[in-house]
C-alpha positions as CSV (number, residue, x, y, z in Angstrom):
1,M,0.3,-0.6,0.1
2,A,1.2,3.3,-0.6
3,Q,2.2,5.2,2.1
4,E,0.1,8.7,4.0
5,M,2.2,11.8,2.5
6,A,4.2,13.6,5.2
7,P,2.8,16.7,6.9
8,E,5.7,19.0,5.3
9,L,5.2,16.9,1.8
10,I,2.4,18.5,1.6
11,E,2.9,21.7,2.2
12,K,6.0,21.8,-0.2
13,T,3.5,20.3,-2.2
14,L,0.7,23.2,-2.2
15,K,2.8,25.6,-1.7
16,G,0.1,29.0,-1.6
17,I,-2.3,26.9,-4.1
18,S,-5.4,26.3,-2.4
19,I,-7.4,23.1,-2.8
20,P,-11.0,24.0,-4.2
21,A,-13.2,22.9,-1.2
22,R,-16.2,20.2,-1.9
23,P,-19.2,21.6,-2.7
24,Q,-22.6,21.1,-1.1
25,V,-24.0,18.5,-3.5
26,L,-21.2,15.5,-3.0
27,V,-21.8,16.2,0.7
28,R,-26.0,15.9,0.6
29,L,-25.2,13.2,-2.0
30,D,-22.9,11.7,0.5
31,S,-24.5,12.0,2.9
32,E,-27.8,10.1,1.7
33,L,-25.4,7.2,0.1
34,A,-23.8,6.5,3.5
35,K,-27.3,5.6,4.9
36,D,-28.1,1.6,5.4
37,D,-30.9,2.5,2.7
38,P,-30.7,4.9,0.4
39,E,-33.2,6.7,-1.2
40,P,-32.9,7.1,-4.8
41,V,-35.7,9.6,-5.2
42,V,-34.1,12.1,-2.9
43,I,-30.8,11.1,-5.3
44,V,-32.3,12.6,-8.5
45,R,-34.0,14.7,-6.6
46,L,-30.5,16.2,-5.7
47,I,-29.3,16.5,-9.0
48,S,-32.2,17.4,-10.7
49,S,-32.4,20.6,-9.0
50,D,-29.5,21.9,-10.5
51,V,-30.2,22.1,-14.4
52,V,-26.7,22.7,-15.4
53,L,-25.5,19.0,-13.5
54,S,-28.6,17.3,-14.3
55,A,-28.0,18.3,-18.1
56,A,-23.9,17.3,-18.3
57,M,-24.8,14.5,-16.3
58,L,-27.7,12.8,-19.1
59,K,-25.1,14.1,-22.2
60,T,-22.4,11.9,-20.5
61,V,-24.6,8.7,-19.6
62,N,-26.2,9.0,-23.2
63,S,-22.2,9.0,-25.0
64,P,-21.8,5.5,-26.7
65,F,-19.3,4.6,-24.7
66,F,-21.7,3.9,-21.7
67,G,-23.6,1.8,-23.6
68,L,-26.7,2.2,-22.9
69,S,-29.9,0.3,-24.9
70,R,-31.8,3.2,-25.0
71,R,-31.3,6.7,-24.8
72,I,-31.9,8.4,-21.3
73,S,-34.0,11.2,-20.9
74,S,-34.3,12.2,-17.4
75,V,-32.1,11.5,-14.2
76,G,-34.2,9.6,-12.7
77,Q,-34.0,6.7,-15.7
78,A,-30.1,7.2,-15.5
79,V,-30.0,6.6,-11.8
80,N,-32.3,3.8,-12.4
81,M,-30.2,2.1,-15.0
82,L,-26.4,3.1,-13.7
83,G,-27.0,2.3,-10.0
84,L,-26.4,4.7,-7.0
85,K,-22.5,4.0,-6.7
86,M,-21.3,4.5,-10.6
87,T,-24.3,7.7,-10.7
88,A,-22.2,8.8,-7.2
89,R,-19.0,8.9,-9.5
90,I,-20.3,10.3,-12.3
91,V,-21.6,13.0,-10.8
92,T,-18.6,13.8,-8.6
93,G,-16.6,13.9,-11.8
94,L,-19.0,16.8,-13.3
95,V,-19.0,18.4,-10.2
96,L,-15.5,18.7,-10.0
97,R,-15.5,20.5,-13.7
98,M,-18.4,22.7,-13.1
99,T,-16.0,24.0,-9.9
100,M,-12.2,24.0,-11.7
101,G,-13.8,26.7,-14.0
102,G,-15.1,23.7,-17.5
103,K,-16.2,26.4,-19.0
104,Q,-13.4,28.6,-19.5
105,A,-12.2,29.1,-22.9
106,S,-8.5,28.6,-22.1
107,L,-9.4,25.2,-20.2
108,E,-11.9,24.1,-23.2
109,R,-9.6,21.7,-24.7
110,F,-7.9,19.9,-21.6
111,W,-11.6,19.4,-20.3
112,D,-12.9,18.0,-23.8
113,T,-9.6,16.0,-23.4
114,A,-10.4,14.9,-20.1
115,E,-14.2,13.5,-20.7
116,K,-13.0,11.7,-23.8
117,V,-10.4,9.8,-22.0
118,A,-13.2,9.1,-18.7
119,C,-15.5,7.8,-21.6
120,I,-13.2,5.3,-22.9
121,S,-11.6,4.5,-19.4
122,S,-15.1,3.5,-18.8
123,Y,-15.8,1.3,-21.6
124,I,-12.7,-0.4,-21.3
125,A,-13.3,-1.5,-17.8
126,S,-16.4,-2.4,-18.7
127,T,-14.8,-5.4,-20.9
128,L,-12.5,-6.4,-18.2
129,P,-13.8,-9.4,-15.7
130,R,-13.9,-7.3,-12.3
131,G,-13.2,-4.4,-13.8
132,P,-13.8,-0.9,-11.8
133,R,-16.1,0.7,-14.1
134,D,-18.0,2.4,-11.2
135,E,-14.2,3.8,-10.9
136,A,-12.5,4.7,-14.0
137,Y,-15.0,7.2,-15.0
138,C,-14.3,9.5,-12.2
139,F,-10.5,8.7,-12.6
140,G,-10.7,10.2,-16.0
141,L,-11.4,13.6,-14.5
142,F,-9.7,13.4,-11.4
143,R,-6.5,12.2,-12.8
144,D,-4.8,15.2,-14.3
145,I,-6.9,18.4,-12.1
146,G,-4.1,19.5,-11.0
147,I,-2.9,20.6,-14.3
148,P,-5.6,23.5,-14.4
149,M,-4.1,24.5,-11.0
150,L,-0.3,24.7,-11.9
151,L,-1.8,26.6,-14.9
152,Q,-3.0,28.8,-12.7
153,K,0.0,29.3,-10.1
154,F,2.6,29.4,-12.7
155,P,2.6,32.1,-15.7
156,D,5.2,29.5,-17.2
157,Y,3.8,26.5,-17.2
158,R,2.6,25.7,-20.2
159,Q,6.3,26.3,-21.4
160,T,6.4,23.1,-19.1
161,L,3.6,20.7,-20.8
162,A,5.0,21.6,-24.1
163,L,8.0,20.2,-22.9
164,A,6.3,17.1,-21.4
165,D,4.9,16.5,-24.5
166,N,7.9,16.3,-26.2
167,S,10.0,13.9,-24.0
168,V,10.5,10.4,-23.9
169,D,12.8,9.7,-21.3
170,R,11.5,11.6,-18.5
171,P,7.7,11.2,-17.0
172,M,6.0,14.7,-16.5
173,T,6.0,15.0,-12.7
174,V,9.2,15.0,-13.0
175,L,9.4,18.1,-15.0
176,E,7.4,19.8,-13.4
177,E,9.0,19.1,-9.9
178,E,11.9,20.8,-11.4
179,R,10.4,23.6,-13.2
180,H,7.7,24.1,-10.3
181,A,8.9,21.8,-6.7
182,T,4.9,20.4,-7.7
183,D,3.9,18.4,-9.6
184,H,0.4,17.7,-10.8
185,A,-0.2,14.3,-9.7
186,T,0.3,14.8,-6.6
187,L,-2.0,17.6,-6.6
188,G,-4.5,15.8,-7.9
189,Y,-3.8,13.4,-5.0
190,L,-4.7,15.9,-2.4
191,V,-7.4,17.1,-3.9
192,A,-9.3,13.7,-4.5
193,R,-8.6,12.8,-1.0
194,S,-9.7,16.6,0.3
195,W,-13.3,15.4,-1.6
196,F,-13.1,12.1,0.2
197,L,-13.0,10.1,-2.9
198,P,-12.5,6.2,-2.3
199,E,-8.8,5.7,-1.6
200,A,-7.9,3.7,-4.8
201,I,-8.7,6.8,-7.1
202,C,-6.5,8.6,-4.7
203,E,-3.4,5.9,-5.0
204,G,-4.2,5.8,-8.7
205,I,-3.7,9.3,-9.3
206,R,-0.7,10.3,-7.1
207,Y,1.0,7.5,-9.0
208,H,-0.6,7.6,-12.5
209,H,2.6,9.0,-14.6
210,D,5.0,6.5,-12.4
211,P,5.5,3.3,-14.8
212,S,7.7,1.8,-11.4
213,V,4.6,0.6,-10.4
214,F,3.4,-1.9,-13.1
215,D,7.1,-3.4,-11.8
216,S,6.1,-3.4,-8.2
217,R,2.8,-4.5,-7.5
218,D,2.6,-4.2,-4.6
219,L,3.1,-0.9,-3.6
220,L,-0.6,-0.1,-4.9
221,N,-4.0,-1.7,-4.3
222,P,-4.9,-4.0,-7.0
223,T,-8.1,-1.4,-7.8
224,A,-5.6,1.4,-8.0
225,L,-3.1,-0.1,-10.4
226,A,-5.9,-1.2,-12.7
227,L,-7.0,2.5,-12.7
228,I,-3.6,3.3,-13.8
229,A,-3.3,0.6,-16.1
230,I,-6.7,1.5,-18.3
231,N,-6.1,5.3,-17.9
232,A,-2.8,4.4,-19.9
233,L,-4.9,2.8,-22.3
234,A,-7.3,5.1,-22.8
235,E,-4.8,8.2,-23.2
236,H,-3.2,6.0,-25.9
237,L,-6.5,5.1,-27.8
238,H,-7.3,9.2,-27.6
239,D,-4.2,10.3,-28.9
240,E,-3.9,7.7,-31.7
241,Y,-7.6,8.8,-32.6
242,F,-8.8,12.2,-31.7
243,R,-5.5,13.7,-32.3
244,M,-3.6,11.2,-34.6
245,R,-0.2,11.4,-33.1
246,A,1.6,8.7,-30.8
247,N,1.6,8.9,-26.9
248,A,5.3,8.6,-25.5
249,A,4.2,7.4,-22.5
250,W,2.3,4.7,-23.8
251,Q,5.8,3.5,-25.8
252,Q,7.3,2.9,-22.9
253,M,4.5,1.0,-20.7
254,A,2.7,-0.7,-23.4
255,D,3.9,-4.0,-22.3
256,R,2.9,-3.7,-18.6
257,V,-0.2,-2.0,-19.3
258,L,-1.5,-4.9,-21.4
259,A,0.0,-7.3,-18.9
260,C,-1.7,-5.9,-16.2
261,L,-5.1,-6.2,-17.5
262,G,-5.0,-9.7,-18.6
263,L,-5.3,-8.4,-22.6
264,S,-3.2,-10.6,-25.1
265,E,-2.0,-8.8,-28.4
266,D,-5.1,-9.8,-30.1
267,E,-7.6,-8.4,-27.6
268,Y,-5.5,-5.4,-27.1
269,C,-6.7,-4.3,-31.1
270,D,-9.6,-5.7,-30.9
271,L,-10.7,-3.3,-28.2
272,R,-9.0,-0.8,-30.4
273,E,-11.2,-1.5,-33.1
274,E,-13.9,-1.5,-31.0
275,V,-13.1,2.3,-29.5
276,T,-12.7,3.5,-32.8
277,T,-16.8,2.2,-34.1
278,L,-17.5,4.0,-31.1
279,V,-16.4,7.6,-31.4
280,L,-16.7,7.2,-35.5
């Protein structure tokens, strides 16, 4: 299991960066889910009371990557089809986007990529035996949340992104640490933890740029490792189709990711074709 972060490391990582407060809608949602017998109607009412949130949820669940048998037209139908746990994870991810300025033009590409990768991740998880589908979508949206935080903090952070984009030898987080004495993965971990996300999601975010986790599998719990692997594959497929370019990180860890997910080369090719069909 991953070790807890020391207070001095947390202080160094944040260095004046504020973690957004957990929105009340999530506090109320988790309060209902914590009951012995949560009421779906209460959760439906809570989501439906926010027009923007309910519209975003319907748009998300009607994505072909969720594979629903019919188009969903109400929050109530979505909750019934997805179940309470999956609904909660989707809502958490959507609220994150709303909270972190998802409508800002400067972040439009970031959120568009995050949403696509999250949807692809959810689909990949649905094809795996005991795949963590409930967590995969939420993980896809949260994994890089430290990036907009660093964009706001450091005027030269876009230069760091450009360097990371062209770096094959060193993980992005290493470059961030060198230039800014912090990194987006650790920031994302702190946000996820402060929002009380499941430990597997928090750990996965913290280590999702560290390829060594596939060599030392006892470092993380199996769900966290699976989320990292699913996300790496989803990012690779996204970059290949939507950005029409190779993913440098994928070239370094492809074999380890497929081994972690138990996918043969033929199964990977079949999955790749399925995802391509869904985005057409």
